[in-house]
N, C-alpha and C positions, 0 to 999 in steps of 0.2 A: 332775623332775614335780612336777603338780599334785595336788589333789583340792578337788573342790568337793561340797556335801553338799546333796541338790534335797528339797523335800518336799513327795509325792504324795498324797492321798489324807489328810494327816497322819501318816503315816511315811517317817519319812528314807531317804536313799537317797545313802548317796557311794559318788560313781564319778572313777575318773583320768581326767585330761587333760594335755594339753603346754603346760607354759606359755604364758601369754599368753589359753589357749582358754578360759578361766572362764567369761567373760563369753558368750560363744554356745553356753557347755554348762549353764550356771541360762536360759538363753530358748532352750530348746530340752525341759528341763521344765520349763518356762511351758509351754510347749504342749501338754506330754504334761498338767501337770496341767489347761489349760481342758479339753481337749476330754474328759477324765473326765468332770468338771466340768458339761459340757454334754452328756453321755450316759446315757442311763435306766442307771439303775444298778442293773437288774434280775438281775446275775447277783450269786449269792451269796459268789462267791471275788474274791479282788483281782485275781487272780491272773487270772483271766478278764479283769478289769475292763481289765486293763492288757497285759491279747494282743488284747482289739477296739481297744481305744483304740492300741495303733500298728497292727493292721490299719488303722485308720479314717487314719490318718497315713499308711499308705504307698499307701493310695486317693489321698488328696492331692496324695503326692509325684510318683506314676503321673499321674494329674492334671496336676501342672504340669508334668509331660517332657514330654508331649504339648502342651501349650499351650505349650509351650517350642519343640519342635517345629517347631509353625507359629507364633511367634515368629519361629526362624529366616528360613521360607517368606514368610512375612510381609515380615524384611530386607534378602531374596531381590529381592522383587516392589518393594520401595522403590528397592533403589541400582538396575534395571534401568529402573523410573519415574523415578530421577532421574536416568538415560544417557538418554532417550529424554527427556526436560525439559531438559538440554542440547543436544541437538542440535534437538529444538524453540526451545529458546531461538536456537539458531546458526542459523535456519532465519526463523528471526522478524527479528531483528535482519540479515540478507540483503534481508528483502521487506520491511524499513523503507528498505534501503539502498536500494533499487528503488522502493519509493515516493515517496522523497526524490526520487533522477535524474531519476523522470517529474514530479516535482511541479517541479522547475524545468527543463523539458523542454516542459513546458506554460506555463512561466511566460514563457521565450522565445517558445516559437510564439502567446502574446499580445502580449507586444511586438514584433514581428516581423508580426502580421496588425495590429498596428495603425499600422507603419509603413508598410503595405500598404496600407490604408488609405487614411492621408493620399495614398500617390505616387498612386494611385484617381484622388482628387477632382482633383490639380494636375492628369494625364491627362485627367480629364475636364474640366479647365478650360479646358487646353492646346484640348480636343479641338475645344472650345466654339470658342475663339477661330480657329482654322485653319478651321471652317466659313464664321463671317463673313468672316473673306480668301477662302474660296473661294469663296463669295457673291458678295462684292463684284472677285474676278479674273473667276467667268461673266459679270457684267454688264458688266465693260469691256470681254468678249472680245466679247460679242451687238453693244455698241459699235464694236467693232472691226470684227467682221464686217459691218455696215450701213456703217461707210466703206468698207470691201474689196468691197460689192460695189458702192457708188458707185462709187469708183474704180476697179472693175471697167468699172462701163459707162462713164465716159467716156471710154476711148480704144475703143471700139463708136463714142461722141462723135465722138470727134475725125474721121472722116475724113470723117461726114454736116457738123461745122464747115462741116468745109477746103471741101466741095462748096455748103454756104449760104454761104461766105465765098466762094467761086468765083464763084456764080450770082448775088450781091451786086455782086461787080468786075464782070460782066458789064453788069446792070443800071445800074449803076454806069456807066459805061462809055458805054451806050447814054444813056441818060439826059444824060450828056458832050455826044457827040453830036447830041442832040433840041435839046439848049439853042444 
């Protein structure tokens, strides 16, 4: 056991304490002395002053304990918030991964879109060329139709030509006989 002597209101008080607790007891004695110095010392006796100092310190201790309970509640809320933050952090990471996937998909779609635009332009050029060839083919078809119509008239003329040839031959025969 150790002993510590405290000076409070100019009077020495000797207090026994466990080994190694001397500094702590001195600190507590200094708190009591400071509290007494802060008080309006209207009480006529030192014992009453010590009692009031003890009551004030006890009140401060009670307030500190209440604050400690609030501190525990705050620590609990903090733990809950940290847990929520962890969950939110995970959700945020998932959202970032989804965003990155969507951005990648968007970029792929842009490349596909550009490829489709190029293919469309090529198809348009090919369509224009095909349209020109079709127009030429229609002209050729019209020409062939005209030729076909002429050829179709040709067989109808053949009997007439044959009749004319026969008539010419008869005329030629008559002319020969008359000559």
